C-alpha positions in Angstrom: -13.8 151.5 -19.9 -11.2 151.4 -22.7 -13.2 150.4 -25.8 -9.9 149.4 -27.5 -9.5 146.4 -25.2 -10.8 143.1 -26.6 -13.5 140.9 -25.1 -12.1 137.5 -24.0 -13.6 134.1 -24.3 -12.2 131.1 -22.4 -12.8 127.9 -24.2 -12.7 126.9 -27.9 -15.6 124.4 -27.8 -18.9 125.0 -29.6 -20.3 127.5 -27.0 -17.1 129.5 -26.6 -16.6 129.7 -30.4 -20.3 130.6 -30.9 -20.0 133.4 -28.4 -16.8 134.7 -29.9 -18.2 134.5 -33.4 -21.2 136.6 -32.5 -19.1 139.2 -30.8 -16.7 139.4 -33.8 -19.5 139.7 -36.3 -21.0 142.4 -34.1 -17.8 144.4 -34.6 -16.2 143.6 -31.2 -12.5 142.8 -31.0 -12.4 139.3 -29.5 -9.8 136.8 -28.4 -10.4 133.2 -27.5 -8.1 131.2 -25.1 -7.9 127.5 -25.0 -5.4 125.2 -23.4 -5.6 122.6 -26.2 -3.9 122.6 -29.6 -7.2 122.4 -31.6 -10.8 123.5 -31.3 -13.6 121.2 -30.0 -11.2 118.8 -28.4 -13.4 117.7 -25.5 -17.2 117.5 -25.2 -17.8 119.4 -28.5 -15.8 116.9 -30.4 -16.9 113.8 -28.5 -20.7 114.0 -28.7 -23.2 112.0 -30.6 -23.6 114.5 -33.5 -27.3 114.7 -32.9 -29.3 118.0 -33.4 -31.9 117.5 -30.7 -35.4 118.8 -31.6 -36.6 119.6 -28.1 -38.6 116.5 -27.0 -37.2 116.2 -23.4 -37.1 119.7 -21.9 -39.6 121.3 -19.6 -41.5 124.0 -21.5 -40.3 127.5 -20.6 -36.8 126.2 -19.5 -33.7 127.7 -21.0 -33.0 124.2 -22.5 -36.4 124.2 -24.3 -36.2 127.8 -25.5 -32.6 127.8 -26.6 -32.8 124.3 -28.2 -35.7 125.3 -30.5 -34.0 128.5 -31.4 -30.7 126.8 -31.8 -32.0 124.2 -34.3 -32.9 126.9 -36.8 -29.7 128.8 -36.4 -27.6 125.6 -36.7 -29.5 124.5 -39.8 -28.9 127.8 -41.5 -25.2 127.9 -40.4 -24.6 124.4 -41.9 -26.3 125.5 -45.2 -24.2 128.7 -45.4 -21.0 126.7 -44.8 -21.8 123.7 -47.0 -21.7 121.4 -43.9 -23.8 118.2 -43.7 -27.2 118.6 -42.0 -29.3 115.5 -42.3 -32.8 115.2 -41.0 -32.9 111.4 -40.5 -35.6 111.5 -37.8 -35.8 109.9 -34.4 -38.1 107.3 -32.7 -38.3 107.1 -28.9 -39.5 103.6 -28.1 -41.6 102.5 -25.2 -41.2 98.8 -24.2 -43.5 98.6 -21.1 -46.8 100.2 -19.9 -44.8 102.5 -17.5 -42.7 103.7 -20.5 -45.8 104.2 -22.6 -47.1 106.6 -19.8 -43.7 108.4 -19.8 -43.9 108.7 -23.6 -47.1 110.6 -23.1 -45.3 113.2 -21.0 -42.6 113.5 -23.7 -45.3 114.0 -26.4 -46.9 116.8 -24.3 -43.5 118.5 -23.8 -42.7 118.2 -27.5 -45.9 119.8 -28.6 -45.6 122.6 -25.9 -42.0 123.3 -27.2 -43.2 123.5 -30.8 -41.3 120.5 -32.1 -42.6 120.1 -35.7 -44.2 116.9 -37.0 -44.2 114.9 -33.8 -46.6 111.9 -33.8 -47.4 108.9 -31.8 -46.8 105.5 -33.4 -48.4 102.1 -32.7 -46.3 99.0 -33.3 -47.3 98.7 -36.9 -46.5 102.3 -37.7 -43.2 102.0 -35.9 -42.2 99.0 -38.1 -43.0 101.1 -41.2 -40.4 103.6 -40.1 -37.9 101.3 -38.5 -38.5 97.7 -39.6 -36.1 96.1 -37.0 -37.4 98.1 -34.0 -40.0 96.7 -31.7 -42.1 98.5 -29.0 -45.5 98.9 -27.5 -45.5 102.5 -28.8 -43.1 105.2 -30.0 -42.8 108.9 -30.5 -41.5 110.0 -34.0 -39.7 113.3 -34.5 -39.0 113.5 -38.2 -36.9 116.7 -38.1 -34.3 115.4 -35.6 -31.0 115.7 -37.5 -27.3 114.7 -37.4 -24.3 117.0 -38.1 -20.5 117.0 -37.9 -20.0 119.2 -34.8 -16.2 119.3 -35.2 -16.8 120.7 -38.7 -19.2 123.3 -37.2 -16.6 124.3 -34.6 -13.8 124.7 -37.2 -16.1 126.8 -39.5 -16.9 129.1 -36.5 -13.2 129.5 -35.7 -12.5 130.5 -39.3 -15.3 133.1 -39.2 -13.8 134.6 -36.0 -10.4 135.0 -37.5 -11.8 136.3 -40.8 -13.6 139.0 -38.8 -10.3 140.0 -37.1 -10.6 138.0 -34.0 -7.9 135.7 -32.5 -8.2 132.1 -31.5 -5.2 131.4 -29.2 -4.7 127.7 -28.9 -2.2 126.2 -26.4 -3.1 129.1 -24.0 -4.2 127.8 -20.6 -5.8 130.5 -18.4 -4.3 130.4 -15.0 -5.6 133.6 -13.4 -8.6 135.9 -13.8 -8.5 139.2 -11.9 -10.2 142.6 -11.9 -8.5 145.1 -14.2 -7.0 148.3 -12.6 -9.4 150.5 -14.6 -12.3 148.2 -14.9 -12.8 145.1 -17.0 -10.7 142.1 -16.2 -7.2 140.6 -16.8 -6.5 137.1 -17.8 -3.1 135.3 -17.4 -1.9 132.7 -19.8 1.6 131.2 -19.5 2.9 134.3 -17.7 1.5 136.7 -20.2 -1.3 139.1 -19.1 -4.2 140.2 -21.3 -6.3 143.3 -20.4 -9.9 142.8 -21.4 -13.1 144.7 -21.4 -14.9 141.6 -20.2 -14.7 137.8 -20.4 -17.0 134.9 -21.0 -16.0 131.6 -19.5 -17.2 128.6 -21.6 -14.8 125.9 -20.2 -17.0 122.8 -20.2 -15.4 120.1 -18.1 -13.3 122.7 -16.3 -16.1 125.3 -16.0 -16.2 125.3 -12.2 -12.4 125.5 -11.9 -12.1 128.4 -14.3 -15.1 130.2 -12.9 -13.5 129.9 -9.4 -10.5 131.8 -10.7 -12.9 134.7 -11.2 -14.3 134.4 -7.7 -17.5 132.4 -8.5 -19.0 130.0 -6.0 -17.8 126.3 -6.0 -21.4 125.2 -6.4 -22.4 123.6 -8.7 -19.3 121.4 -9.0 -18.5 119.5 -12.2 -18.5 115.7 -11.9 -17.3 114.0 -15.0 -19.1 110.9 -16.4 -17.6 108.8 -19.1 -20.0 107.6 -21.8 -18.8 104.5 -23.6 -19.9 103.5 -27.0 -19.8 100.5 -29.4 -20.3 100.8 -33.1 -22.3 98.5 -35.4 -20.2 96.5 -37.9 -20.5 98.1 -41.3 -22.5 95.2 -42.7 -25.1 95.7 -39.9 -25.4 99.5 -40.1 -28.7 98.9 -41.9 -30.4 97.7 -38.7 -31.7 101.2 -38.3 -32.7 104.0 -40.7 -32.7 106.9 -38.2 -32.0 107.6 -34.5 -33.5 105.0 -32.1 -33.8 105.9 -28.4 -35.4 104.3 -25.4 -37.8 106.3 -23.2 -35.6 107.9 -20.5 -35.9 107.3 -16.8 -36.9 110.7 -15.3 -35.0 109.9 -12.1 -31.7 109.7 -14.1 -30.1 112.5 -16.2 -28.9 110.3 -19.1 -30.9 109.1 -22.0 -30.0 105.4 -22.0 -28.3 103.3 -24.6 -29.5 104.4 -28.1 -28.5 103.8 -31.8 -27.1 106.9 -33.5 -26.3 107.0 -37.2 -23.5 109.5 -38.0 -22.9 111.6 -41.1 -20.0 109.3 -42.1 -22.4 106.3 -42.4 -21.4 104.6 -39.1 -23.9 103.8 -36.4 -22.9 104.2 -32.7 -24.6 102.2 -29.9 -24.5 103.9 -26.5 -23.6 105.5 -24.3 -23.7 104.2 -20.8 -22.6 106.5 -18.0 -19.9 105.7 -15.4 -18.0 108.0 -13.1 -14.9 109.1 -14.9 -11.6 108.9 -12.9 -10.4 112.1 -14.6 -12.1 115.2 -15.9 -10.8 114.4 -19.4 -10.8 110.6 -18.8 -11.8 109.1 -22.2 -10.2 105.7 -21.5 -10.7 103.5 -18.4 -7.0 103.7 -17.6 -7.1 107.6 -17.5 -6.8 108.4 -13.8 -6.1 111.9 -12.3 -5.8 111.3 -8.6 -6.3 115.0 -7.6 -9.4 115.4 -9.8 -10.9 112.1 -8.6 -10.2 113.1 -4.9 -11.9 116.5 -5.5 -14.9 114.8 -7.1 -15.3 112.3 -4.2 -14.8 115.1 -1.6 -17.7 117.1 -3.0 -20.7 116.5 -0.6 -23.0 116.2 -3.5 -21.1 113.3 -5.0 -21.5 111.2 -1.9 -25.2 112.0 -1.7 -25.7 111.1 -5.4 -23.9 107.8 -5.0 -26.1 106.9 -2.0 -29.2 107.5 -4.0 -28.2 105.9 -7.3 -25.6 103.2 -6.5 -27.7 100.4 -8.0 -28.0 102.3 -11.3 -24.3 103.0 -11.2 -23.5 99.4 -10.6 -25.6 98.3 -13.5 -23.9 100.9 -15.8 -20.5 99.7 -14.7 -21.4 96.1 -15.4 -22.6 97.1 -18.8 -19.4 98.9 -19.5 -17.3 95.8 -18.8 -19.5 93.4 -20.9 -20.2 93.7 -24.6 -23.0 91.2 -24.1 -24.7 93.3 -21.5 -24.3 96.4 -23.6 -25.9 94.6 -26.6 -28.7 93.2 -24.4 -29.7 96.8 -23.5 -30.0 97.8 -27.1 -31.7 94.6 -28.1 -34.6 95.4 -25.9 -35.9 97.5 -28.8 -33.8 96.2 -31.7 -34.1 92.4 -31.1 -32.0 91.5 -34.1 -28.9 93.2 -32.6 -26.4 90.8 -30.9 -23.0 91.2 -29.2 -21.3 90.0 -32.4 -22.6 93.1 -34.2 -20.6 95.5 -32.0 -17.1 96.8 -32.2 -15.5 99.3 -29.7 -15.9 103.0 -30.5 -14.4 106.1 -28.9 -15.9 107.3 -25.6 -17.0 110.7 -24.5 -17.0 112.6 -21.2 -19.9 114.6 -19.9 -19.6 117.5 -17.5 -22.4 117.0 -15.1 -23.1 119.9 -12.7 -23.9 118.7 -9.2 -24.9 120.9 -6.2 -23.9 120.2 -2.7 -27.2 118.4 -1.9 -26.5 115.8 -4.6 -29.0 117.3 -7.0 -28.1 117.1 -10.7 -28.4 120.6 -12.2 -30.6 120.0 -15.3 -31.0 123.4 -17.0 -28.4 125.6 -18.4 -26.9 127.8 -15.7 -25.0 131.1 -16.3 -23.4 133.3 -13.7 -22.6 137.0 -14.0 -19.6 138.3 -12.0 -19.3 141.9 -12.9 -17.3 142.0 -16.2 -17.1 138.2 -16.2 -19.9 135.9 -17.4 -19.5 132.1 -16.7 -21.4 129.4 -18.4 -21.5 127.0 -15.4 -23.7 124.2 -16.7 -24.3 123.4 -20.4 -25.1 119.7 -20.9 -27.0 118.3 -23.8 -28.6 119.9 -25.9 -25.8 122.5 -25.6 -24.2 121.5 -28.9 -27.6 121.9 -30.7 -28.2 125.2 -28.8 -24.7 126.7 -29.1 -25.6 129.6 -31.5 -28.7 130.4 -29.4 -26.7 130.3 -26.2 -24.3 132.7 -27.8 -27.3 135.1 -28.5 -28.5 134.7 -24.9 -25.1 135.4 -23.4 -23.9 138.2 -25.7 -27.2 140.1 -25.5 -26.8 140.3 -21.8 -23.1 141.3 -21.7 -22.4 144.7 -20.0 -19.1 146.0 -21.5 -19.7 149.6 -20.4 -18.1 149.5 -17.0 
């Protein structure tokens, strides 16, 4: 292998930049390719800004392990780069006996994962922390934080270039092939780059780009749009920290929650509806070929058959501010539809296998000199620096 060749990273979101940064700081020549004109344009720049503490994830899973490791790394990174990192805390609120039982499972997971300071709250203790929130019980995570993930991504890109790496924006990868003497080659806009190896971190396009390198079509990415509202500025004081419902374990999303941001605004959401384009941030964004591909995937049809009632409820909520507000008012009764104004939506890349099973944990494929991050849902932003450790420590650049 020609050691003078760089290592390539496809994708300038948080994971791709974190991987490239670690390689660059390790002394590797690295080049990042991204089709957009800025970093963190998609999921990395459209998420909730929450640094998850590790409440939800099965102990021993990659999510649990890398989330806990990632929290510490991200906190240190923000301190080193003078970026905001605010531990405002989070309550997960149970509104029914069934949810109280589920809350117990979350508490066990949190303790097994080593989440610091977690405690169960009764209604009175909940009101002391969140005066406007009501529930039968709650779980409090005092170290859950918020950050500016776009700021994090830009700081990582600056570190890469300062270490001698290149971040090539406006460079869409159209082909990935084995190199004539080992390694791999990547094509962008008719130009070919010879690489020692490549790491694919393509988010919403991860299955498509991995397919260029010969990876399996499963799991496929199905995009879900998450729509948000925002509290009017004069109502931002309804909550002090993050306020979440107890999630339904049969569904991969966390439900409508209230999320303060580092700029002082408070978002309410998201719901989850099938996006009509991989990068469909607006209801009118439709990509017929991508939609047809999603609907043709066998897993999509099986998922719809199992969850059509939930999907219909989510769609109704997306079309009605009143319904959206009613969902949040289940645990913040003072909140009304008049308190909400529209906010930008996000799109989540949900990996789905051919049986219709939602792939929950992080999934990483190794294809000779190419490593593909095939599934990296939440808490991937929180875990990005730990995912970079996990990926780069396993890269084989010797052949």
